[in-house]
C-alpha positions as CSV (number, residue, x, y, z in Angstrom):
1,M,17.0,110.0,116.9
2,T,18.7,111.0,113.7
3,G,21.4,113.3,112.6
4,A,24.7,113.6,114.4
5,V,23.6,111.6,117.4
6,S,23.2,108.5,115.3
7,D,26.5,108.9,113.4
8,P,28.7,107.0,115.8
9,G,28.0,103.3,116.3
10,A,26.4,102.0,119.5
11,R,29.8,100.8,120.8
12,A,31.8,103.8,119.7
13,T,31.0,105.8,122.9
14,A,29.4,105.2,126.3
15,F,25.9,106.0,124.9
16,P,24.5,102.9,123.3
17,W,21.0,104.0,122.3
18,R,22.1,106.0,119.2
19,N,19.9,104.2,116.7
20,H,16.7,104.3,118.7
21,L,13.6,106.3,117.8
22,A,13.6,108.8,120.5
23,S,14.6,109.8,124.0
24,I,12.1,110.6,126.7
25,Q,12.9,112.6,129.8
26,W,10.5,112.2,132.8
27,Y,10.4,115.4,134.8
28,V,8.5,116.1,138.1
29,G,8.7,119.6,139.4
30,L,9.0,119.6,143.2
31,P,8.9,122.4,145.7
32,L,12.1,123.6,147.3
33,R,11.6,121.4,150.4
34,P,9.3,118.6,149.4
35,S,7.8,116.3,152.0
36,P,9.0,112.7,152.0
37,E,5.6,111.6,150.8
38,T,5.7,114.1,147.9
39,V,9.1,112.7,146.8
40,R,7.8,109.1,147.1
41,A,4.7,110.0,145.1
42,S,6.9,111.5,142.4
43,Q,9.0,108.4,142.3
44,R,5.9,106.2,142.0
45,W,4.7,108.4,139.1
46,I,8.0,108.0,137.2
47,N,8.1,104.3,137.9
48,S,4.6,103.9,136.6
49,A,5.6,105.8,133.5
50,H,8.5,103.5,133.0
51,R,6.3,100.5,133.3
52,A,3.8,101.9,130.8
53,I,6.4,102.1,128.1
54,A,8.7,99.2,129.2
55,A,8.0,97.0,126.2
56,Q,9.2,99.8,123.9
57,S,12.0,101.1,126.0
58,A,15.6,100.2,125.4
59,G,17.3,101.9,128.3
60,A,18.1,105.3,129.9
61,Y,20.1,108.4,129.3
62,V,23.0,109.1,131.6
63,N,22.2,112.8,131.9
64,Y,18.8,111.8,133.3
65,L,20.1,109.8,136.3
66,E,17.4,108.3,138.5
67,P,18.0,106.7,142.0
68,G,17.6,103.0,141.9
69,R,18.1,102.4,138.2
70,P,20.9,100.0,137.4
71,L,23.8,101.3,135.4
72,E,23.1,98.7,132.7
73,A,20.0,100.8,131.9
74,Y,22.3,103.8,131.0
75,Y,25.2,102.0,129.3
76,G,23.8,98.7,128.0
77,Q,26.4,96.3,126.6
78,N,29.0,99.1,126.9
79,L,29.1,98.9,130.7
80,P,31.8,96.1,131.1
81,R,34.1,98.0,128.7
82,L,33.5,101.3,130.6
83,R,34.3,99.6,133.9
84,R,37.6,98.3,132.4
85,I,38.5,101.7,131.1
86,K,37.7,103.4,134.4
87,E,39.9,100.9,136.3
88,Q,42.8,101.7,133.9
89,V,42.5,105.5,134.0
90,D,41.3,105.9,137.6
91,P,42.6,103.0,139.6
92,G,42.4,105.0,142.9
93,G,38.7,105.8,142.3
94,F,39.2,109.6,142.4
95,F,36.2,110.1,140.1
96,R,33.2,108.6,141.8
97,S,29.6,109.3,142.7
98,A,26.5,107.7,144.0
99,Y,26.1,106.4,140.4
100,T,29.6,104.8,140.3
101,M,30.7,102.1,138.0
């Protein structure tokens, strides 16, 4: 990744993968009401794709959230700092999700 995305340093923002070669988005199109087996098959496919490139992969992109992936995959070494900031600015936990810090 080049250009503006690589201008800030890896610790300047939440996104730590600024100096890496590329970003890959896995996409599986599902019908409106997929069967549980279709969902599981899709997750298996994505997981196998991750394993196929694991040796060359640094992490994940927070806009491509995946169930079961640890937050460290998205934020790398920035996660402890982001947790401290969240505690300071949102001590009551108003901003939260299934992918909470």
